[in-house]
C-alpha positions as CSV (number, residue, x, y, z in Angstrom):
1,X,150.1,79.5,204.7
2,X,146.8,78.0,203.5
3,X,145.4,81.3,203.9
4,X,148.3,83.8,202.6
5,X,147.8,81.8,199.4
6,X,144.6,83.0,199.2
7,X,145.0,86.4,200.4
8,X,148.1,87.6,198.1
9,X,146.4,86.7,194.6
10,X,143.2,88.3,196.2
11,X,145.4,91.7,197.5
12,X,147.2,91.8,194.3
13,X,144.2,91.8,192.3
14,X,142.3,94.5,194.4
15,X,145.7,96.5,193.8
16,X,145.4,95.9,189.9
17,X,141.9,97.0,190.1
18,X,142.5,100.6,191.6
19,X,145.6,101.0,189.5
20,X,143.5,100.8,186.4
21,X,140.6,102.5,187.4
22,X,140.5,106.1,185.7
23,X,138.8,109.2,187.1
24,X,135.8,110.8,185.0
25,X,138.2,113.5,183.6
26,X,140.7,110.5,181.8
27,X,137.6,109.0,180.4
28,X,136.1,112.2,179.1
29,X,140.3,113.0,177.5
30,X,140.5,109.6,176.0
31,X,137.0,109.8,174.3
32,X,138.4,113.3,172.7
33,X,141.6,111.6,171.5
34,X,139.5,109.3,170.0
35,X,138.4,112.1,167.3
36,X,142.1,111.6,165.7
37,X,141.8,112.6,162.2
38,X,141.0,115.1,159.4
39,X,137.3,115.8,159.2
40,X,135.2,118.4,156.9
41,X,132.3,120.3,157.9
42,X,130.7,123.4,157.8
43,X,130.4,126.8,160.7
44,X,127.4,128.2,161.7
45,X,127.0,130.3,158.5
46,X,127.5,127.4,156.3
47,X,131.2,128.3,155.1
48,X,133.3,124.8,154.3
49,X,136.2,124.4,157.2
50,X,138.2,121.3,158.0
51,X,139.1,119.7,161.5
52,X,141.8,118.0,162.4
53,X,142.6,116.2,165.8
54,X,146.3,114.8,166.7
55,X,147.1,112.5,169.5
56,X,150.9,114.5,170.9
57,X,153.3,114.7,173.1
58,X,153.4,110.7,173.6
59,X,149.3,110.9,174.2
60,X,149.6,112.9,177.1
61,X,148.3,116.2,174.8
62,X,145.7,116.4,171.8
63,X,146.1,118.9,169.5
64,X,142.9,120.3,167.5
65,X,143.1,122.7,164.6
66,X,140.4,124.5,162.9
67,X,141.0,126.1,159.0
68,X,138.5,127.6,157.1
69,X,138.4,126.9,153.4
70,X,140.8,129.1,151.4
71,X,141.9,130.6,154.3
72,X,145.8,130.8,155.8
73,X,144.6,131.5,158.9
74,X,144.7,127.9,161.3
75,X,142.9,128.1,165.0
76,X,144.8,125.8,167.3
77,X,143.5,124.3,170.4
78,X,145.6,121.9,173.0
79,X,144.0,120.0,175.5
80,X,145.9,117.9,178.0
81,X,145.2,116.1,181.8
82,X,146.1,118.2,184.6
83,X,146.9,116.4,187.7
84,X,148.0,117.6,191.4
85,X,151.9,117.5,192.0
86,X,152.3,114.3,193.9
87,X,152.4,115.0,197.6
88,X,149.6,118.3,197.1
89,X,147.3,118.4,199.9
90,X,144.6,118.6,197.1
91,X,145.1,115.5,196.0
92,X,145.4,114.0,199.4
93,X,141.2,114.6,199.7
94,X,140.1,114.6,196.3
95,X,140.8,113.5,192.7
96,X,141.1,116.9,191.1
97,X,142.1,116.5,187.4
98,X,141.1,117.6,185.1
99,X,141.0,118.2,180.9
100,X,142.3,121.3,180.4
101,X,142.4,123.7,177.1
102,X,145.0,125.8,176.4
């Protein structure tokens, strides 16, 4: 009984650590999400532009908008995590999650 009292908390702590571990792709995605907000700068030719990053889809997607000052045209990029389907063979062999830009 005493060994069970020691083993159970130890097992739970290992399970919690494994559940909270992030893949390199998830860490990169979280770093990108930290850019949320609006930024102003210049393009390669020195023309002013505005870049904004917004967290969407309950935190699963990052939307980037780039617009040159004085222009109505906007370039929009969506970045989200791509994960293998549950039970897929590729997910069983290795971690295949990655960040994808659409």
